[in-house]
C-alpha positions as CSV (number, residue, x, y, z in Angstrom):
1,M,77.8,284.1,67.4
2,H,74.8,282.3,65.8
3,R,72.8,285.5,66.1
4,V,75.4,287.4,64.2
5,L,75.4,284.7,61.5
6,E,71.6,284.8,61.3
7,R,71.5,288.6,60.9
8,Q,74.2,288.4,58.1
9,I,72.2,285.8,56.2
10,K,69.0,287.8,56.5
11,H,70.8,290.9,55.3
12,F,72.2,288.9,52.4
13,L,68.7,287.5,51.4
14,G,66.8,290.6,52.2
15,D,64.8,291.5,55.2
16,G,61.6,290.0,53.8
17,E,63.0,286.8,52.7
18,R,62.6,283.6,54.7
19,I,65.8,281.8,55.5
20,P,66.0,278.4,53.8
21,S,65.5,275.4,55.9
22,E,68.9,274.0,55.1
23,W,70.4,277.2,56.2
24,E,68.4,277.1,59.4
25,G,69.9,273.7,60.1
26,L,73.4,275.2,59.5
27,I,72.6,278.2,61.7
28,K,71.3,275.9,64.4
29,A,74.3,273.7,64.1
30,V,76.6,276.7,64.3
31,S,74.5,278.1,67.2
32,D,74.7,274.8,69.1
33,T,78.4,274.6,68.4
34,Y,78.9,278.1,69.8
35,V,76.7,277.3,72.8
36,R,78.7,274.3,73.6
37,L,81.8,276.3,72.9
38,D,80.6,279.0,75.3
39,E,79.8,276.4,77.8
40,D,83.2,274.8,77.3
41,R,84.9,278.3,77.5
42,A,82.9,279.0,80.7
43,L,83.9,275.7,82.1
44,L,87.4,276.3,81.0
45,N,87.4,279.7,82.6
46,R,86.0,278.3,85.8
47,S,88.6,275.6,85.6
48,L,91.3,278.1,85.0
49,D,90.0,280.3,87.7
50,L,89.9,277.3,90.1
51,S,93.4,276.2,88.9
52,S,94.8,279.6,89.5
53,K,93.4,279.8,93.0
54,E,94.6,276.3,93.7
55,F,97.9,277.2,92.1
56,T,98.1,280.4,94.1
57,E,97.2,278.5,97.3
58,N,99.6,275.8,96.5
59,N,102.3,278.4,95.8
60,R,101.4,280.1,99.1
61,R,101.7,276.7,100.8
62,L,104.8,275.9,99.0
63,E,106.3,279.2,100.0
64,E,105.3,278.6,103.6
65,V,106.9,275.1,103.3
66,R,109.9,276.6,101.6
67,L,110.3,279.2,104.4
68,K,109.8,276.6,107.0
69,V,112.3,274.3,105.3
70,E,114.8,277.1,105.0
71,K,114.3,278.0,108.7
72,Q,114.7,274.4,109.7
73,A,117.7,274.2,107.4
74,Q,119.2,277.3,109.1
75,N,118.4,275.8,112.5
76,L,119.9,272.5,111.4
77,A,122.9,274.3,110.0
78,L,123.3,276.1,113.4
79,Q,122.9,272.8,115.2
80,V,125.4,271.1,112.9
81,A,127.9,274.0,113.4
82,E,127.4,273.9,117.2
83,R,127.7,270.1,117.2
84,T,130.7,270.3,115.0
85,E,132.3,272.8,117.3
86,N,131.5,270.6,120.3
87,L,132.7,267.6,118.4
88,N,136.0,269.5,117.7
89,E,136.3,270.3,121.3
90,R,135.6,266.7,122.3
91,V,138.1,265.6,119.7
92,A,140.7,268.0,121.2
93,E,139.8,266.8,124.7
94,L,140.1,263.2,123.6
95,E,143.5,264.0,122.0
96,N,144.6,265.5,125.3
97,V,143.2,262.5,127.1
98,R,145.1,260.3,124.7
99,K,148.3,262.2,125.3
100,A,147.7,262.1,129.1
101,M,147.0,258.4,129.0
102,A,150.2,257.9,126.9
103,N,152.1,259.9,129.5
104,L,150.4,258.1,132.3
105,L,151.2,254.7,130.8
106,E,154.8,255.8,130.4
107,D,154.9,257.0,134.0
108,L,153.2,253.8,135.1
109,G,155.9,251.9,133.3
110,E,158.6,253.9,135.1
111,E,156.7,253.5,138.4
112,K,156.4,249.8,137.8
113,K,160.2,249.6,137.3
114,K,160.8,251.7,140.4
115,S,158.3,249.6,142.4
116,E,160.0,246.4,141.2
117,T,163.4,247.9,142.2
118,L,162.0,249.1,145.5
119,A,160.4,245.7,146.1
120,E,163.8,244.1,145.5
121,E,165.4,246.6,147.9
122,L,162.8,246.0,150.5
123,K,163.4,242.2,150.2
124,K,167.1,242.8,150.8
125,F,166.2,245.2,153.7
126,K,163.8,242.7,155.3
127,L,166.4,240.0,154.9
128,A,169.0,242.1,156.6
129,V,166.6,243.1,159.4
130,D,165.4,239.6,159.9
131,N,169.0,238.4,160.2
132,A,170.3,241.3,162.3
133,S,172.1,240.2,165.5
134,D,170.2,242.9,167.6
135,N,166.6,242.7,168.5
136,I,164.5,244.9,166.2
137,V,160.9,245.4,167.2
138,I,158.3,247.7,165.5
139,T,155.2,248.7,167.4
140,D,152.1,250.8,166.8
141,P,151.7,254.2,168.7
142,E,150.2,252.2,171.6
143,G,153.2,249.8,171.9
144,L,151.5,246.8,170.3
145,V,154.1,244.7,168.4
146,I,153.5,244.5,164.6
147,Y,157.0,243.1,163.7
148,A,159.8,241.3,165.5
149,N,162.9,239.9,163.8
150,R,164.5,236.5,164.5
151,A,167.0,237.8,167.0
152,V,164.1,238.4,169.4
153,E,163.7,234.7,169.9
154,E,167.5,234.2,170.5
155,T,167.5,237.0,173.2
156,T,164.1,236.7,174.9
157,G,163.0,233.1,174.0
158,Y,159.7,234.4,172.5
159,K,159.1,233.6,168.8
160,P,158.3,236.6,166.6
161,E,154.7,235.3,166.1
162,E,154.3,235.1,169.9
163,A,155.2,238.8,170.2
164,V,153.1,240.2,167.4
165,G,149.8,241.7,168.6
166,K,151.1,242.0,172.2
167,K,152.8,244.7,174.1
168,S,156.5,243.8,174.3
169,G,156.6,245.1,177.9
170,L,154.1,242.5,179.0
171,L,156.3,239.7,177.5
172,W,159.8,240.5,178.7
173,K,159.7,243.6,180.9
174,T,161.0,243.4,184.4
175,P,160.1,245.9,187.1
176,M,162.1,249.1,187.1
177,P,161.4,252.4,188.8
178,P,158.2,253.9,187.4
179,E,160.1,257.1,186.8
180,Y,162.3,255.3,184.2
181,Y,159.2,254.3,182.1
182,R,157.6,257.8,182.5
183,N,160.8,259.4,181.3
184,L,161.0,256.9,178.4
185,W,157.4,257.6,177.2
186,D,157.8,261.3,177.6
187,I,160.9,261.3,175.3
188,I,159.5,259.1,172.6
189,K,155.8,260.1,172.6
190,T,155.6,263.6,173.9
191,Q,159.0,265.0,172.8
192,K,159.0,262.7,169.7
193,K,162.7,262.1,170.2
194,T,164.9,259.0,170.3
195,F,165.4,257.3,173.7
196,V,168.7,255.7,174.4
197,G,169.5,253.9,177.6
198,E,169.9,250.6,179.4
199,I,167.2,248.5,180.8
200,Q,166.8,245.1,182.6
201,N,164.5,242.7,180.8
202,K,163.4,239.1,181.5
203,R,163.7,236.1,179.2
204,K,160.8,233.6,178.7
205,N,162.6,231.2,181.1
206,G,162.6,233.9,183.8
207,E,166.3,234.8,183.5
208,I,167.1,238.6,183.9
209,Y,169.4,240.2,181.3
210,T,170.7,243.7,180.7
211,A,169.9,245.4,177.4
212,A,171.1,248.5,175.7
213,V,168.0,250.0,174.0
214,S,167.3,252.6,171.4
215,I,163.6,253.5,170.7
216,S,162.7,256.0,167.9
217,P,159.3,257.3,166.8
218,V,158.5,257.3,163.1
219,L,156.4,260.3,162.0
220,D,154.1,260.9,159.1
221,A,154.1,264.1,157.0
222,Q,151.9,265.8,159.6
223,G,154.3,264.9,162.4
224,R,152.0,262.2,163.9
225,I,153.5,259.1,165.3
226,I,152.7,256.0,163.2
227,Y,155.3,253.5,164.5
228,F,158.0,253.0,167.1
229,V,161.2,251.2,166.1
230,G,163.0,249.6,169.0
231,I,166.6,248.2,168.7
232,E,167.8,246.2,171.7
233,R,171.2,244.5,172.3
234,D,171.9,242.0,175.1
235,V,174.9,243.5,177.0
236,T,174.8,241.3,180.0
237,K,178.1,239.7,179.3
238,E,179.7,243.1,178.5
239,R,178.4,244.6,181.7
240,E,179.7,241.6,183.7
241,A,183.1,242.0,182.0
242,D,183.0,245.7,182.7
243,R,182.3,245.0,186.4
244,A,185.1,242.5,186.5
245,K,187.5,245.1,184.9
246,S,186.2,247.8,187.3
247,E,186.8,245.5,190.3
248,F,190.3,244.7,189.0
249,I,191.1,248.4,188.4
250,S,189.8,249.3,191.9
251,I,191.9,246.6,193.6
252,A,195.0,247.4,191.5
253,S,194.5,251.1,192.1
254,H,194.2,250.7,195.8
255,Q,197.3,248.5,195.8
256,L,199.3,251.1,193.8
257,R,198.2,254.1,195.8
258,T,200.1,253.2,198.9
259,P,203.6,252.8,197.3
260,L,203.1,255.9,195.2
261,T,202.2,258.0,198.3
262,G,205.4,256.6,199.9
263,I,207.5,257.5,196.9
264,Q,206.1,261.1,196.8
265,W,206.7,261.5,200.6
266,V,210.4,260.3,200.3
267,V,211.1,262.5,197.3
268,E,209.6,265.6,198.9
269,R,211.6,264.9,202.1
270,F,214.8,264.6,200.1
271,M,214.1,267.8,198.2
272,K,213.5,269.8,201.4
273,K,216.2,268.4,203.7
274,E,219.1,267.0,201.6
275,K,221.7,269.1,199.8
276,L,221.4,268.2,196.2
277,T,223.5,268.9,193.1
278,P,221.6,270.6,190.3
279,K,221.6,267.3,188.4
280,G,220.3,265.4,191.5
281,K,217.5,268.0,192.0
282,E,216.5,267.6,188.3
283,Y,216.3,263.8,188.7
284,L,214.2,264.2,191.9
285,D,211.9,266.7,190.1
286,D,211.3,264.1,187.4
287,I,210.7,261.3,189.9
288,H,208.3,263.6,191.8
289,M,206.4,264.6,188.6
290,S,206.2,261.0,187.5
291,A,204.9,259.9,190.9
292,K,202.3,262.7,190.8
293,R,201.1,261.7,187.4
294,L,200.8,258.1,188.4
295,T,198.9,259.2,191.5
296,E,196.5,261.2,189.2
297,L,196.1,258.1,187.0
298,V,195.3,255.9,190.0
299,D,192.8,258.5,191.1
300,L,191.2,258.5,187.6
301,L,191.0,254.7,187.6
302,L,189.5,254.7,191.1
303,N,186.9,257.3,190.0
304,L,186.1,255.2,186.9
305,S,185.6,252.1,189.1
306,R,183.3,254.0,191.4
307,I,181.2,255.5,188.6
308,E,180.8,252.2,186.8
309,G,180.0,250.4,190.0
310,G,177.4,253.0,190.9
311,K,179.3,253.7,194.2
312,I,179.7,257.5,193.8
313,G,177.5,259.1,196.4
314,I,176.4,262.7,195.8
315,T,176.7,264.9,198.9
316,P,175.6,268.5,198.1
317,E,177.3,271.2,200.1
318,P,178.1,274.9,199.6
319,T,181.0,275.0,197.2
320,E,183.0,278.0,195.9
321,V,183.4,277.3,192.2
322,A,186.4,279.6,191.7
323,G,188.2,278.0,194.6
324,I,188.0,274.6,193.0
325,V,189.4,276.0,189.7
326,K,192.2,277.9,191.4
327,S,193.2,274.9,193.5
328,Y,193.6,272.7,190.4
329,L,195.5,275.4,188.4
330,Q,198.0,275.7,191.3
331,E,198.5,271.9,191.2
332,A,199.1,272.0,187.4
333,A,201.3,275.1,187.5
334,G,204.5,273.0,187.3
335,L,203.4,271.3,184.1
336,C,202.2,274.6,182.6
337,D,205.5,276.2,183.4
338,K,207.4,273.3,181.9
339,K,205.4,273.6,178.6
340,E,205.5,277.5,178.8
341,L,201.7,277.7,178.6
342,K,200.0,280.9,179.2
343,V,197.0,280.2,181.6
344,V,194.3,282.9,182.0
345,F,191.6,282.5,184.6
346,E,188.8,285.0,184.1
347,D,187.3,285.0,187.6
348,C,183.7,284.0,188.1
349,P,181.0,286.5,189.3
350,A,181.5,287.7,192.8
351,E,180.6,285.2,195.6
352,L,179.4,282.5,193.3
353,T,178.8,279.7,195.7
354,V,176.7,276.7,194.6
355,K,175.3,273.7,196.3
356,T,176.8,270.6,194.7
357,D,179.1,267.7,195.3
358,K,182.6,269.1,195.8
359,N,184.5,265.9,194.7
360,A,182.4,265.4,191.5
361,L,182.9,269.1,190.6
362,R,186.7,268.7,191.1
363,N,186.7,265.6,188.9
364,I,185.1,267.7,186.1
365,V,187.5,270.6,186.5
366,Q,190.5,268.4,186.7
367,N,189.7,266.5,183.6
368,I,188.6,269.3,181.2
369,I,191.4,271.6,182.3
370,G,193.9,268.7,182.5
371,N,193.0,267.7,178.9
372,A,193.5,271.3,177.7
373,I,197.0,271.3,179.3
374,E,197.9,267.9,178.0
375,Y,196.9,268.5,174.4
376,T,198.2,272.1,174.0
377,P,201.7,272.2,172.5
378,Q,204.6,274.3,173.9
379,R,203.9,278.1,174.4
380,G,200.2,277.7,173.8
381,K,197.4,279.5,175.7
382,I,194.5,278.2,177.9
383,T,191.6,280.4,179.1
384,V,189.3,279.4,181.9
385,A,186.0,281.3,182.5
386,I,183.0,280.9,184.7
387,Q,179.7,282.5,183.8
388,K,176.4,282.6,185.7
389,K,173.3,281.7,183.7
390,D,169.7,281.8,185.1
391,D,169.6,279.1,187.7
392,G,172.9,277.6,186.7
393,F,176.5,278.3,185.8
394,I,178.9,277.4,182.9
395,I,182.6,276.5,183.2
396,K,184.3,277.3,179.8
397,V,187.8,276.1,179.0
398,N,189.4,277.2,175.7
399,D,192.8,276.1,174.4
400,T,195.0,276.6,171.4
401,G,195.8,272.9,171.2
402,I,195.7,270.3,168.5
403,G,191.9,270.1,168.3
404,I,189.8,267.1,167.6
405,P,189.3,265.7,164.0
406,K,185.7,266.2,162.9
407,A,185.2,262.6,162.1
408,E,186.1,261.5,165.6
409,Q,184.2,264.1,167.6
410,A,181.1,261.9,168.1
411,H,183.2,259.4,170.2
412,V,185.1,261.9,172.4
413,F,183.1,261.0,175.6
414,Q,183.4,257.3,175.2
415,K,185.6,255.3,177.5
416,F,189.3,254.8,176.5
417,V,188.9,256.8,173.3
418,R,191.6,259.1,172.2
419,A,191.8,261.1,169.0
420,S,194.2,260.0,166.3
421,N,196.2,263.3,166.4
422,A,196.5,262.9,170.2
423,K,198.3,259.6,169.6
424,L,200.6,261.2,167.1
425,L,201.4,264.0,169.6
426,K,202.5,261.2,172.0
427,A,200.6,262.9,174.8
428,N,200.1,261.1,178.1
429,G,196.3,261.0,178.1
430,T,194.4,257.8,179.2
431,G,191.2,258.2,177.2
432,I,189.0,258.2,180.3
433,G,189.2,261.8,181.6
434,L,186.4,263.2,179.4
435,Y,184.3,260.0,180.0
436,I,184.5,260.6,183.8
437,A,183.8,264.3,183.4
438,E,180.7,263.7,181.4
439,R,179.4,261.1,183.8
440,A,180.1,263.4,186.8
441,A,178.3,266.3,185.0
442,N,175.3,264.0,184.4
443,L,175.3,262.9,188.0
444,L,175.2,266.5,189.1
445,G,172.2,267.3,186.8
446,G,174.2,269.1,184.2
447,K,175.7,268.5,180.7
448,I,179.0,268.9,178.9
449,W,179.7,269.7,175.2
450,F,182.5,271.2,173.1
451,E,183.5,273.0,169.9
452,S,186.7,272.0,168.2
453,E,188.7,272.3,164.9
454,E,191.7,270.3,164.2
455,N,194.9,272.3,164.6
456,R,192.9,275.3,165.8
457,G,192.1,274.3,169.4
458,S,189.0,273.3,171.4
459,T,186.5,274.9,173.8
460,F,184.7,272.7,176.3
461,Y,181.6,273.8,178.2
462,V,180.2,272.4,181.4
463,E,176.7,273.6,182.5
464,L,175.6,272.7,186.1
465,P,172.7,273.8,188.3
466,L,173.3,276.3,191.1
467,E,171.7,273.8,193.5
468,F,171.9,270.0,193.0
469,K,168.5,268.4,193.1
470,P,168.5,264.6,193.2
471,K,166.4,262.7,190.8
472,R,163.6,260.5,192.2
473,E,165.1,257.3,190.7
474,P,168.5,256.1,192.0
475,Q,171.5,257.4,190.2
476,S,173.1,254.8,187.9
477,V,175.4,254.5,184.9
478,A,172.3,254.1,182.7
479,A,170.8,257.4,183.9
């Protein structure tokens, strides 16, 4: 720039003229100014250039940072969204848990009430069991006592705490046939059924007593035995009273039998040899029938006495079943005719001869057919049938009689028990016929059962083996 100024001055002054000194100072000042200006411009340009590069670099870095921040922000947003979703799920789970806990607390409240109620009921139950008059003993599956009520001490002399942890048999058992105990354990442990019977036990002082026992297994949901519950009642005095009654019945029956036989003999003689008016014959028929019924009653009482005294001996011999049935039906023909009963005997299979005790079989036939005749009203029907079955046979007696009320059927085979409708009918039953029939069937190795409906009749069944096989243990009323 100063060069341009210098040329312009020289052109103005003329090419030959010398530039004045004062102007030279001005030109130099201007020149210096421009030099400095150029230097400053160059410096500025360099600064601007550097600033631009730095700015560009900074922008680049800022862009990278921006992109990185955006990416992190996106990742953070994704994480926040994911965590928000998880949090919502957890909140939903917590809400479900809260509801479940609320329901659980409600259920626990109900269960607590039920438990409190159950606890009160259990207290009452334990109080009742503790104060029961019969012995109640609970054992584990191996027979170790885990509970005994207070009655145990009254009967056996052993305190409950003395019995717990020990086998009851070691404390108060008295020797009985090994078969008895094998049968007992087979029923309660193998078959998992209730054993019912009589047993002789020994008190702490050594005294022997007779007990009626019932032992039942208690099973879990899988059918495994977890406890045995035994209930025992001292029946010593009852059995002594029964023996005394049986002895009295036996003596009285024997004393009655002789005059009754005499009465029958005299009546039969009169009916055969004496000329009687129709009225006199009617009277003698009534006397003969009454004497016969009394004789049958005496026979029943004698059989009862023998059974309860264990004096019935079983003597197996070939016996024709149909012959026993026909023989009794002939004896009962007079009463059947009087009541106008239709009696049908469906004969048994050809040549059915069994090996059994003839007297015991006759007792069974007499009592189940006699009952059918006794409790079937006028002009009814009785059907007797005999069926062979595998290694045994069945006697079936069906009647159109008064039947047995459902509520009373469980007690039919008990001694001196008669159904309420039988009493209303004013029949002449004694209440011991079916008791004797059942005992006789048991002694012969068989069983007896029935089906009945009130006012529709009854059907009794007796199943017996073709050949009597004595048990290893002695026969007894507890068998």
